[in-house]
C-alpha positions as CSV (number, residue, x, y, z in Angstrom):
1,X,173.6,85.3,75.3
2,X,171.6,82.1,74.9
3,X,172.2,79.2,72.6
4,X,170.5,78.0,69.5
5,X,168.6,79.6,66.6
6,X,165.0,80.7,66.4
7,X,163.0,81.5,63.3
8,X,160.0,83.8,63.2
9,X,158.0,83.2,60.0
10,X,154.7,84.3,58.7
11,X,152.7,82.0,61.0
12,X,153.1,82.9,64.6
13,X,153.0,79.3,65.9
14,X,150.9,80.3,69.0
15,X,148.0,78.6,70.5
16,X,145.1,80.9,69.7
17,X,142.8,79.5,72.5
18,X,145.4,80.3,75.2
19,X,146.3,83.6,76.6
20,X,149.6,85.3,76.0
21,X,150.7,84.4,79.5
22,X,149.7,80.8,79.0
23,X,151.5,80.5,75.6
24,X,154.7,82.0,76.9
25,X,154.6,79.9,80.1
26,X,154.1,76.7,78.0
27,X,157.1,77.5,75.8
28,X,159.1,78.5,78.8
29,X,158.5,75.1,80.4
30,X,159.3,73.3,77.1
31,X,162.6,75.2,76.9
32,X,163.2,74.7,80.6
33,X,163.9,78.4,81.2
34,X,165.1,79.4,84.6
35,X,163.1,82.3,86.1
36,X,160.7,82.1,83.2
37,X,158.0,84.1,84.9
38,X,160.4,87.1,85.3
39,X,161.5,86.8,81.7
40,X,157.9,86.5,80.4
41,X,156.9,89.6,82.4
42,X,159.9,91.6,81.0
43,X,159.1,90.6,77.4
44,X,155.4,91.3,77.7
45,X,156.2,94.8,79.1
46,X,158.9,95.5,76.4
47,X,156.5,94.6,73.6
48,X,153.5,96.4,75.0
49,X,151.4,93.3,75.8
50,X,151.4,93.4,79.6
51,X,147.8,94.8,79.8
52,X,146.6,92.1,77.3
53,X,148.4,89.2,78.9
54,X,145.1,87.5,80.2
55,X,143.3,87.8,76.8
56,X,143.1,84.9,74.4
57,X,145.4,85.2,71.4
58,X,142.4,84.8,69.2
59,X,141.2,88.2,70.3
60,X,144.6,89.9,69.3
61,X,145.1,92.0,66.2
62,X,147.7,90.8,63.7
63,X,150.3,93.2,65.1
64,X,149.7,92.0,68.7
65,X,150.1,88.4,67.5
66,X,153.3,89.2,65.7
67,X,154.7,90.9,68.9
68,X,153.7,87.9,71.0
69,X,155.5,85.7,68.4
70,X,158.6,87.8,68.9
71,X,158.3,87.4,72.7
72,X,158.1,83.6,72.2
73,X,161.1,83.7,69.9
74,X,163.2,85.7,72.4
75,X,162.1,83.8,75.5
76,X,165.0,81.4,75.4
77,X,167.5,84.1,74.4
78,X,168.7,82.6,71.1
79,X,172.1,83.4,69.8
80,X,170.6,84.0,66.3
81,X,167.1,85.2,65.5
82,X,165.9,84.9,61.9
83,X,162.9,87.1,60.9
């Protein structure tokens, strides 16, 4: 289990001009996550976004954006996730 708390609110807090992969890679670098590429791939697969990983977030439906926000929230394995 990781450390820290993460909140997922109404706003997804994603960069709409970036792709899902670019967003998660950016947050992974900010959190200094070891093996972030493997973790990103696993999360995108788990949330059904693997095939859309190279599309800009601005082209995503609301549901896809929410799933990507969950991927971002779970990326650093927080000990508490508030939805």
